[in-house]
FILOMAR-520774 format. One record per residue (C-alpha): residue number from 1; residue in three letters; z, x, y. Coordinates in Angstrom, 1 decimal. Example, Ala and Ser with C-alpha at 12.3 -4.5 7.8 and 13.67 -1.06 7.14 Angstrom:
2
1	ALA	7.8	12.3	-4.5;
2	SER	7.1	13.7	-1.1;
END
This chain:
120
1	UNK	0.0	0.0	0.0;
2	UNK	-0.9	1.3	3.4;
3	UNK	2.2	2.6	5.4;
4	UNK	0.8	1.3	8.6;
5	UNK	0.1	-2.2	7.3;
6	UNK	2.2	-5.3	8.0;
7	UNK	5.5	-5.7	6.3;
8	UNK	5.3	-7.8	3.1;
9	UNK	7.0	-11.2	2.8;
10	UNK	7.1	-10.8	-1.0;
11	UNK	7.1	-7.0	-1.7;
12	UNK	6.7	-7.5	-5.5;
13	UNK	3.5	-9.5	-4.9;
14	UNK	2.2	-6.9	-2.4;
15	UNK	2.9	-4.2	-5.1;
16	UNK	0.8	-6.2	-7.6;
17	UNK	-2.1	-6.3	-5.1;
18	UNK	-1.7	-2.6	-4.4;
19	UNK	-1.9	-1.8	-8.2;
20	UNK	-5.1	-3.9	-8.5;
21	UNK	-6.9	-2.0	-5.8;
22	UNK	-5.6	1.6	-6.3;
23	UNK	-8.6	2.8	-8.4;
24	UNK	-11.1	3.6	-5.6;
25	UNK	-13.7	4.8	-8.0;
26	UNK	-13.6	1.6	-9.9;
27	UNK	-13.8	-0.5	-6.7;
28	UNK	-16.8	1.6	-5.4;
29	UNK	-18.5	1.2	-8.8;
30	UNK	-18.3	-2.6	-8.6;
31	UNK	-19.3	-2.6	-4.9;
32	UNK	-22.4	-0.6	-5.9;
33	UNK	-23.2	-3.0	-8.7;
34	UNK	-23.0	-6.0	-6.4;
35	UNK	-25.1	-4.2	-3.8;
36	UNK	-27.8	-3.6	-6.3;
37	UNK	-27.6	-7.1	-7.6;
38	UNK	-27.7	-8.4	-4.1;
39	UNK	-31.4	-7.5	-3.6;
40	UNK	-33.5	-10.5	-4.8;
41	UNK	-36.4	-8.2	-6.0;
42	UNK	-34.1	-6.0	-8.1;
43	UNK	-32.4	-9.1	-9.5;
44	UNK	-35.8	-10.5	-10.5;
45	UNK	-36.7	-7.3	-12.3;
46	UNK	-33.3	-7.3	-14.1;
47	UNK	-33.8	-10.9	-15.2;
48	UNK	-37.3	-10.0	-16.4;
49	UNK	-36.3	-7.0	-18.3;
50	UNK	-33.3	-8.8	-19.7;
51	UNK	-35.6	-11.6	-21.0;
52	UNK	-38.4	-9.4	-22.3;
53	UNK	-36.3	-6.7	-23.9;
54	UNK	-38.8	-3.9	-23.4;
55	UNK	-41.6	-4.1	-20.9;
56	UNK	-44.1	-1.9	-19.1;
57	UNK	-44.2	-1.7	-15.3;
58	UNK	-47.6	-3.6	-15.0;
59	UNK	-46.4	-6.5	-17.1;
60	UNK	-43.1	-6.7	-15.3;
61	UNK	-44.7	-6.5	-11.9;
62	UNK	-47.2	-9.2	-12.9;
63	UNK	-44.5	-11.4	-14.3;
64	UNK	-42.2	-11.3	-11.2;
65	UNK	-45.1	-11.3	-8.7;
66	UNK	-44.4	-7.9	-7.1;
67	UNK	-46.7	-5.0	-6.5;
68	UNK	-46.8	-2.2	-9.0;
69	UNK	-45.5	0.2	-6.3;
70	UNK	-42.6	-2.0	-5.3;
71	UNK	-41.7	-2.6	-8.9;
72	UNK	-41.8	1.2	-9.7;
73	UNK	-39.6	2.0	-6.7;
74	UNK	-37.0	-0.6	-7.7;
75	UNK	-37.1	0.6	-11.3;
76	UNK	-36.6	4.2	-10.2;
77	UNK	-33.4	3.1	-8.3;
78	UNK	-32.2	1.1	-11.3;
79	UNK	-32.9	4.0	-13.6;
80	UNK	-31.0	6.4	-11.3;
81	UNK	-28.0	4.1	-11.7;
82	UNK	-28.4	4.2	-15.5;
83	UNK	-29.0	0.4	-15.6;
84	UNK	-32.4	0.8	-17.3;
85	UNK	-33.9	3.4	-19.5;
86	UNK	-37.4	4.2	-20.6;
87	UNK	-39.2	4.8	-23.9;
88	UNK	-42.7	6.1	-24.2;
89	UNK	-45.1	4.2	-26.5;
90	UNK	-48.4	6.0	-26.4;
91	UNK	-49.6	5.8	-22.7;
92	UNK	-47.1	3.1	-21.8;
93	UNK	-43.6	3.6	-20.5;
94	UNK	-41.4	0.8	-21.5;
95	UNK	-38.3	-0.2	-19.6;
96	UNK	-35.2	-1.8	-21.0;
97	UNK	-31.8	-2.7	-19.8;
98	UNK	-29.2	0.0	-20.7;
99	UNK	-26.0	-1.0	-19.1;
100	UNK	-23.6	-3.3	-21.0;
101	UNK	-21.7	-4.5	-17.9;
102	UNK	-24.9	-5.4	-16.1;
103	UNK	-26.2	-7.1	-19.3;
104	UNK	-23.0	-9.2	-19.5;
105	UNK	-23.2	-10.0	-15.7;
106	UNK	-26.8	-11.3	-16.2;
107	UNK	-25.6	-13.6	-18.9;
108	UNK	-22.9	-14.9	-16.6;
109	UNK	-25.6	-15.6	-14.0;
110	UNK	-27.5	-17.6	-16.6;
111	UNK	-30.1	-15.1	-17.8;
112	UNK	-31.4	-15.7	-21.3;
113	UNK	-33.3	-13.7	-23.9;
114	UNK	-36.8	-14.7	-25.1;
115	UNK	-37.2	-15.8	-28.8;
116	UNK	-38.9	-12.5	-29.6;
117	UNK	-36.3	-10.3	-27.8;
118	UNK	-33.8	-8.5	-30.1;
119	UNK	-30.7	-7.3	-28.3;
120	UNK	-29.9	-3.7	-29.0;
END
């Protein structure tokens, strides 16, 4: 609890709150997740990857109605955060979701898998 903050009316409750927010790394991690999820285009891409399982940039861009360039830039950012990973299949680079927390969040938001998608 900050020493310069107001005096608590119920100190035990204030200590509970302090304990909940003391892990700055965890808080920053969640803030980053929400910031990335807050962009509608990135969220569209995540929904699309979640539903498709593995998908190449061209098919994903076509499916969400974004340019190839914008899709690639957003995927690069998601890949830097370890939310998606790639696998090469001949000339194609396939993207898939690779973060269990983000996967679970997408389910909470109502994202579903296609019939042909197998969760790994």
